[in-house]
MIPA-724856 format. One record per residue (C-alpha): x, y, z. Coordinates in nm, 2 decimals, always signed. Layout:
% residues N
((X; Y; Z)),
...
//
This chain:
% residues 373
((+0.00; +0.00; +0.00)),
((+0.22; +0.29; -0.12)),
((-0.05; +0.55; -0.03)),
((-0.07; +0.42; +0.33)),
((+0.32; +0.41; +0.36)),
((+0.33; +0.77; +0.22)),
((+0.07; +0.88; +0.47)),
((+0.25; +0.72; +0.77)),
((+0.57; +0.88; +0.67)),
((+0.41; +1.23; +0.61)),
((+0.48; +1.52; +0.84)),
((+0.11; +1.56; +0.92)),
((+0.09; +1.20; +1.06)),
((+0.40; +1.25; +1.27)),
((+0.27; +1.58; +1.41)),
((-0.08; +1.42; +1.47)),
((+0.09; +1.13; +1.65)),
((+0.28; +1.37; +1.86)),
((-0.05; +1.55; +1.96)),
((-0.21; +1.22; +2.05)),
((+0.08; +1.11; +2.27)),
((+0.08; +1.45; +2.43)),
((-0.30; +1.42; +2.50)),
((-0.27; +1.07; +2.64)),
((+0.02; +1.18; +2.87)),
((-0.19; +1.46; +3.01)),
((-0.39; +1.27; +3.27)),
((-0.56; +1.59; +3.39)),
((-0.70; +1.66; +3.04)),
((-0.84; +1.31; +3.02)),
((-0.99; +1.34; +3.36)),
((-1.15; +1.68; +3.27)),
((-1.30; +1.53; +2.95)),
((-1.45; +1.22; +3.13)),
((-1.54; +1.31; +3.49)),
((-1.69; +1.67; +3.48)),
((-1.92; +1.60; +3.18)),
((-2.06; +1.29; +3.35)),
((-2.12; +1.48; +3.67)),
((-2.28; +1.77; +3.49)),
((-2.52; +1.54; +3.31)),
((-2.62; +1.37; +3.63)),
((-2.66; +1.69; +3.83)),
((-2.85; +1.88; +3.56)),
((-3.06; +1.57; +3.47)),
((-3.17; +1.50; +3.82)),
((-3.17; +1.84; +3.98)),
((-3.31; +2.07; +3.71)),
((-3.68; +2.01; +3.66)),
((-3.96; +2.25; +3.55)),
((-4.20; +2.04; +3.75)),
((-4.33; +2.17; +4.08)),
((-4.37; +1.91; +4.36)),
((-4.38; +1.89; +4.74)),
((-4.45; +2.25; +4.80)),
((-4.50; +2.32; +5.17)),
((-4.86; +2.40; +5.24)),
((-5.02; +2.56; +5.55)),
((-5.40; +2.51; +5.60)),
((-5.63; +2.72; +5.82)),
((-5.96; +2.53; +5.83)),
((-6.23; +2.73; +6.00)),
((-6.50; +2.49; +5.88)),
((-6.33; +2.17; +6.02)),
((-6.58; +1.95; +5.85)),
((-6.56; +1.63; +5.64)),
((-6.58; +1.84; +5.31)),
((-6.31; +2.08; +5.42)),
((-6.08; +1.79; +5.51)),
((-6.16; +1.63; +5.17)),
((-6.05; +1.95; +5.00)),
((-5.72; +1.95; +5.19)),
((-5.66; +1.58; +5.10)),
((-5.74; +1.67; +4.73)),
((-5.47; +1.94; +4.74)),
((-5.21; +1.69; +4.85)),
((-5.31; +1.37; +4.66)),
((-5.09; +1.45; +4.35)),
((-4.79; +1.55; +4.56)),
((-4.78; +1.90; +4.44)),
((-4.85; +2.02; +4.79)),
((-4.76; +1.87; +5.13)),
((-4.94; +1.99; +5.44)),
((-4.66; +2.12; +5.68)),
((-4.86; +2.33; +5.92)),
((-5.21; +2.40; +6.05)),
((-5.20; +2.75; +6.21)),
((-5.50; +2.88; +6.40)),
((-5.56; +3.19; +6.19)),
((-5.46; +3.38; +5.88)),
((-5.22; +3.61; +6.06)),
((-5.01; +3.32; +6.17)),
((-5.03; +3.17; +5.82)),
((-4.91; +3.50; +5.67)),
((-4.62; +3.51; +5.91)),
((-4.52; +3.15; +5.81)),
((-4.52; +3.26; +5.44)),
((-4.31; +3.56; +5.53)),
((-4.05; +3.36; +5.71)),
((-4.03; +3.10; +5.43)),
((-4.16; +2.82; +5.65)),
((-4.43; +2.74; +5.39)),
((-4.47; +2.82; +5.02)),
((-4.85; +2.83; +5.00)),
((-5.14; +2.88; +5.24)),
((-5.50; +2.77; +5.22)),
((-5.78; +2.94; +5.42)),
((-6.12; +2.76; +5.43)),
((-6.40; +2.97; +5.57)),
((-6.64; +2.86; +5.84)),
((-6.94; +2.86; +5.60)),
((-6.77; +2.64; +5.35)),
((-7.02; +2.35; +5.37)),
((-7.33; +2.57; +5.35)),
((-7.20; +2.77; +5.06)),
((-7.09; +2.45; +4.87)),
((-7.43; +2.29; +4.91)),
((-7.63; +2.61; +4.86)),
((-7.68; +2.83; +4.57)),
((-7.38; +3.07; +4.62)),
((-7.02; +2.97; +4.55)),
((-6.79; +2.88; +4.83)),
((-6.49; +3.11; +4.85)),
((-6.15; +2.98; +4.97)),
((-5.83; +3.19; +4.99)),
((-5.50; +3.07; +4.86)),
((-5.17; +3.25; +4.96)),
((-4.86; +3.19; +4.74)),
((-4.51; +3.30; +4.82)),
((-4.41; +3.46; +4.48)),
((-4.04; +3.53; +4.55)),
((-3.98; +3.26; +4.29)),
((-4.22; +3.39; +4.02)),
((-4.20; +3.07; +3.81)),
((-4.28; +2.84; +4.10)),
((-4.55; +3.08; +4.22)),
((-4.72; +3.09; +3.88)),
((-4.72; +2.71; +3.84)),
((-4.84; +2.65; +4.20)),
((-5.12; +2.91; +4.16)),
((-5.24; +2.73; +3.84)),
((-5.23; +2.39; +4.02)),
((-5.42; +2.52; +4.32)),
((-5.69; +2.68; +4.11)),
((-5.73; +2.37; +3.89)),
((-5.75; +2.14; +4.20)),
((-6.01; +2.35; +4.37)),
((-6.22; +2.40; +4.05)),
((-6.22; +2.02; +4.00)),
((-6.33; +1.96; +4.36)),
((-6.61; +2.21; +4.32)),
((-6.75; +2.04; +4.01)),
((-6.85; +1.74; +4.22)),
((-7.12; +1.96; +4.36)),
((-7.20; +2.16; +4.04)),
((-7.17; +1.90; +3.76)),
((-7.38; +2.12; +3.52)),
((-7.10; +2.37; +3.49)),
((-6.96; +2.23; +3.16)),
((-6.73; +2.44; +2.94)),
((-6.87; +2.52; +2.59)),
((-6.56; +2.37; +2.42)),
((-6.43; +2.02; +2.51)),
((-6.05; +1.99; +2.46)),
((-5.86; +1.66; +2.42)),
((-5.48; +1.70; +2.42)),
((-5.24; +1.45; +2.26)),
((-4.89; +1.46; +2.40)),
((-4.63; +1.37; +2.14)),
((-4.27; +1.26; +2.17)),
((-4.27; +1.27; +2.56)),
((-4.59; +1.11; +2.67)),
((-4.47; +1.07; +3.03)),
((-4.37; +1.44; +3.05)),
((-4.03; +1.35; +3.18)),
((-3.84; +1.67; +3.23)),
((-3.50; +1.51; +3.20)),
((-3.58; +1.43; +2.83)),
((-3.58; +1.81; +2.77)),
((-3.29; +1.90; +3.00)),
((-3.03; +1.62; +2.91)),
((-3.00; +1.69; +2.53)),
((-2.94; +2.05; +2.62)),
((-2.67; +1.96; +2.87)),
((-2.50; +1.74; +2.60)),
((-2.47; +2.06; +2.40)),
((-2.33; +2.25; +2.70)),
((-2.07; +1.97; +2.77)),
((-1.96; +1.97; +2.41)),
((-1.93; +2.35; +2.40)),
((-1.73; +2.38; +2.72)),
((-1.51; +2.07; +2.64)),
((-1.43; +2.17; +2.28)),
((-1.34; +2.54; +2.36)),
((-1.15; +2.48; +2.68)),
((-0.95; +2.18; +2.56)),
((-0.85; +2.34; +2.23)),
((-0.76; +2.66; +2.42)),
((-0.54; +2.48; +2.67)),
((-0.37; +2.27; +2.40)),
((-0.25; +2.58; +2.21)),
((-0.17; +2.79; +2.52)),
((+0.03; +2.50; +2.67)),
((+0.25; +2.50; +2.36)),
((+0.32; +2.87; +2.42)),
((+0.39; +2.82; +2.79)),
((+0.63; +2.52; +2.74)),
((+0.80; +2.68; +2.44)),
((+0.72; +2.39; +2.21)),
((+0.55; +2.63; +1.97)),
((+0.89; +2.77; +1.88)),
((+1.02; +2.42; +1.83)),
((+0.74; +2.35; +1.58)),
((+0.84; +2.66; +1.38)),
((+1.18; +2.51; +1.34)),
((+1.05; +2.19; +1.18)),
((+1.00; +2.17; +0.80)),
((+0.63; +2.12; +0.85)),
((+0.39; +2.37; +0.68)),
((+0.17; +2.58; +0.89)),
((-0.15; +2.40; +0.77)),
((+0.01; +2.07; +0.88)),
((+0.07; +2.20; +1.23)),
((-0.28; +2.34; +1.26)),
((-0.45; +2.03; +1.11)),
((-0.24; +1.80; +1.33)),
((-0.38; +1.98; +1.63)),
((-0.74; +1.98; +1.51)),
((-0.79; +1.62; +1.41)),
((-0.69; +1.45; +1.75)),
((-0.91; +1.70; +1.94)),
((-1.20; +1.63; +1.70)),
((-1.20; +1.26; +1.76)),
((-1.14; +1.31; +2.13)),
((-1.45; +1.53; +2.15)),
((-1.66; +1.27; +1.95)),
((-1.57; +1.02; +2.22)),
((-1.70; +1.27; +2.48)),
((-2.02; +1.29; +2.29)),
((-2.06; +0.91; +2.29)),
((-2.00; +0.91; +2.67)),
((-2.27; +1.17; +2.72)),
((-2.51; +0.98; +2.50)),
((-2.45; +0.66; +2.70)),
((-2.53; +0.84; +3.02)),
((-2.84; +1.00; +2.87)),
((-2.96; +0.66; +2.74)),
((-2.88; +0.42; +3.02)),
((-2.93; +0.65; +3.32)),
((-3.20; +0.89; +3.21)),
((-3.36; +0.66; +2.95)),
((-3.37; +0.94; +2.69)),
((-3.48; +0.78; +2.37)),
((-3.27; +0.79; +2.05)),
((-3.52; +0.79; +1.77)),
((-3.29; +0.94; +1.50)),
((-2.98; +0.83; +1.30)),
((-2.66; +0.79; +1.51)),
((-2.43; +0.88; +1.22)),
((-2.63; +1.19; +1.15)),
((-2.61; +1.30; +1.51)),
((-2.23; +1.23; +1.52)),
((-2.20; +1.44; +1.20)),
((-2.38; +1.73; +1.36)),
((-2.18; +1.69; +1.68)),
((-1.86; +1.69; +1.47)),
((-1.97; +2.02; +1.31)),
((-2.02; +2.17; +1.65)),
((-1.69; +2.03; +1.78)),
((-1.53; +2.22; +1.49)),
((-1.71; +2.54; +1.61)),
((-1.58; +2.49; +1.96)),
((-1.23; +2.41; +1.85)),
((-1.24; +2.73; +1.64)),
((-1.36; +2.93; +1.94)),
((-1.08; +2.77; +2.15)),
((-0.81; +2.85; +1.90)),
((-0.93; +3.21; +1.87)),
((-0.92; +3.25; +2.25)),
((-0.57; +3.11; +2.26)),
((-0.44; +3.35; +2.00)),
((-0.57; +3.65; +2.20)),
((-0.45; +3.52; +2.54)),
((-0.10; +3.54; +2.69)),
((-0.15; +3.27; +2.96)),
((-0.37; +2.97; +3.04)),
((-0.53; +3.15; +3.32)),
((-0.63; +3.45; +3.10)),
((-0.76; +3.21; +2.83)),
((-0.98; +3.02; +3.08)),
((-1.12; +3.35; +3.22)),
((-1.19; +3.48; +2.87)),
((-1.36; +3.15; +2.77)),
((-1.61; +3.19; +3.05)),
((-1.68; +3.55; +2.93)),
((-1.77; +3.39; +2.59)),
((-1.93; +3.07; +2.69)),
((-2.17; +3.20; +2.95)),
((-2.37; +3.41; +2.70)),
((-2.37; +3.12; +2.46)),
((-2.52; +2.90; +2.73)),
((-2.77; +3.15; +2.85)),
((-2.90; +3.22; +2.49)),
((-2.90; +2.86; +2.38)),
((-3.23; +2.73; +2.51)),
((-3.05; +2.45; +2.69)),
((-3.22; +2.52; +3.03)),
((-3.51; +2.74; +2.94)),
((-3.70; +2.76; +2.61)),
((-3.59; +3.04; +2.37)),
((-3.95; +3.13; +2.33)),
((-3.97; +3.25; +2.69)),
((-3.69; +3.51; +2.63)),
((-3.76; +3.87; +2.53)),
((-3.80; +3.93; +2.16)),
((-3.46; +4.10; +2.13)),
((-3.27; +3.80; +2.28)),
((-3.47; +3.56; +2.07)),
((-3.34; +3.73; +1.76)),
((-2.99; +3.76; +1.91)),
((-2.98; +3.39; +1.98)),
((-3.00; +3.32; +1.61)),
((-2.63; +3.42; +1.60)),
((-2.56; +3.15; +1.87)),
((-2.43; +2.82; +1.72)),
((-2.51; +2.64; +2.04)),
((-2.88; +2.72; +2.00)),
((-2.88; +2.55; +1.66)),
((-2.69; +2.24; +1.79)),
((-2.93; +2.19; +2.08)),
((-3.23; +2.21; +1.85)),
((-3.06; +1.95; +1.64)),
((-2.99; +1.73; +1.94)),
((-3.35; +1.74; +2.06)),
((-3.48; +1.69; +1.71)),
((-3.27; +1.38; +1.64)),
((-3.29; +1.22; +1.99)),
((-3.66; +1.29; +2.08)),
((-3.84; +1.33; +1.74)),
((-3.62; +1.12; +1.50)),
((-3.58; +1.42; +1.27)),
((-3.36; +1.40; +0.97)),
((-3.18; +1.64; +0.75)),
((-3.50; +1.72; +0.56)),
((-3.63; +1.89; +0.88)),
((-3.31; +2.01; +1.04)),
((-3.14; +2.15; +0.73)),
((-3.17; +2.52; +0.84)),
((-2.98; +2.44; +1.16)),
((-2.73; +2.23; +0.97)),
((-2.66; +2.51; +0.73)),
((-2.62; +2.76; +1.02)),
((-2.39; +2.52; +1.20)),
((-2.18; +2.46; +0.89)),
((-2.14; +2.84; +0.83)),
((-2.04; +2.89; +1.20)),
((-1.78; +2.61; +1.18)),
((-1.62; +2.74; +0.86)),
((-1.62; +3.10; +0.99)),
((-1.47; +3.02; +1.33)),
((-1.21; +2.78; +1.19)),
((-1.10; +3.02; +0.92)),
((-1.07; +3.32; +1.15)),
((-0.89; +3.12; +1.43)),
((-0.65; +2.94; +1.19)),
((-0.56; +3.26; +1.01)),
((-0.47; +3.42; +1.35)),
((-0.28; +3.11; +1.45)),
((-0.10; +3.11; +1.12)),
((+0.00; +3.47; +1.16)),
((+0.15; +3.38; +1.50)),
((+0.33; +3.09; +1.35)),
((+0.47; +3.32; +1.08)),
//
């Protein structure tokens, strides 16, 4: 195989082999690529959840009847609320909400039975601690719906004019981790690709081996490509590790094509490597490079839709997020994993990701080449 022998004897192969050996000798780098992504997936997957459960509820029951106790039991049956206190009056209830001892309060009036069985509506009061506005809004909706459903037992004629039947697609169990984990895979790949590529170049500067590379007969494109290719395959290995954690621990389905997903992940790895190289060319030390990377990566993460939907952002930031490559990758990840989408659906995101990859790699390699020269 003369072509294979020529490749094995080429300067590019020797430089790439040098990079691979350097990466394998760097135990700290291998640890950072394996341990933190796994821990991040586990923490975000288990801890982050848009669902509201086990809110501490205080109940003031002036009626103290069978029906009022049934209402309290109905509030707690679906585990959204847990009764933690039964104060004697509203003042004590309000103080408990103020101190943060309970999240919600329910006040049942003394005429609850008579009103419920009579012609006039029974009025109950619900207090919600709205310091956390998102939790307060969800808790208020839950409480209103539970009380409304309880009241319909006594007024069955109150039927809404439009009957609605909802069909839940792609996530019938409403498992929150199925939304969170694909986004975290994007975060892991973003941080891993940018930080690893930055440290790889800055380390060459700190140790003085960059000057040694300049003295070799290798062309600048061979030096750059020899650095990119090992990092590229190393990051794909990180993606496979993250997918394994998502599938076996969180049971996130994989309904799409694995090769297509790896292709998109490779594109984003190129984006991250380009960002890392660019940061390395403008940084004088590894500490400065890491601090600068957080200045770049945090806005990318916040505007990506990984944790909260992009649609919930203000209109200006929704438009601004279109210039965020991580947003496009996370949309691809969720589309391939959860919906089984192919290139016919995801081609706008694929085109955007391809443009970002080319742009960042061209800019960063040109700056790196100018430093080599």
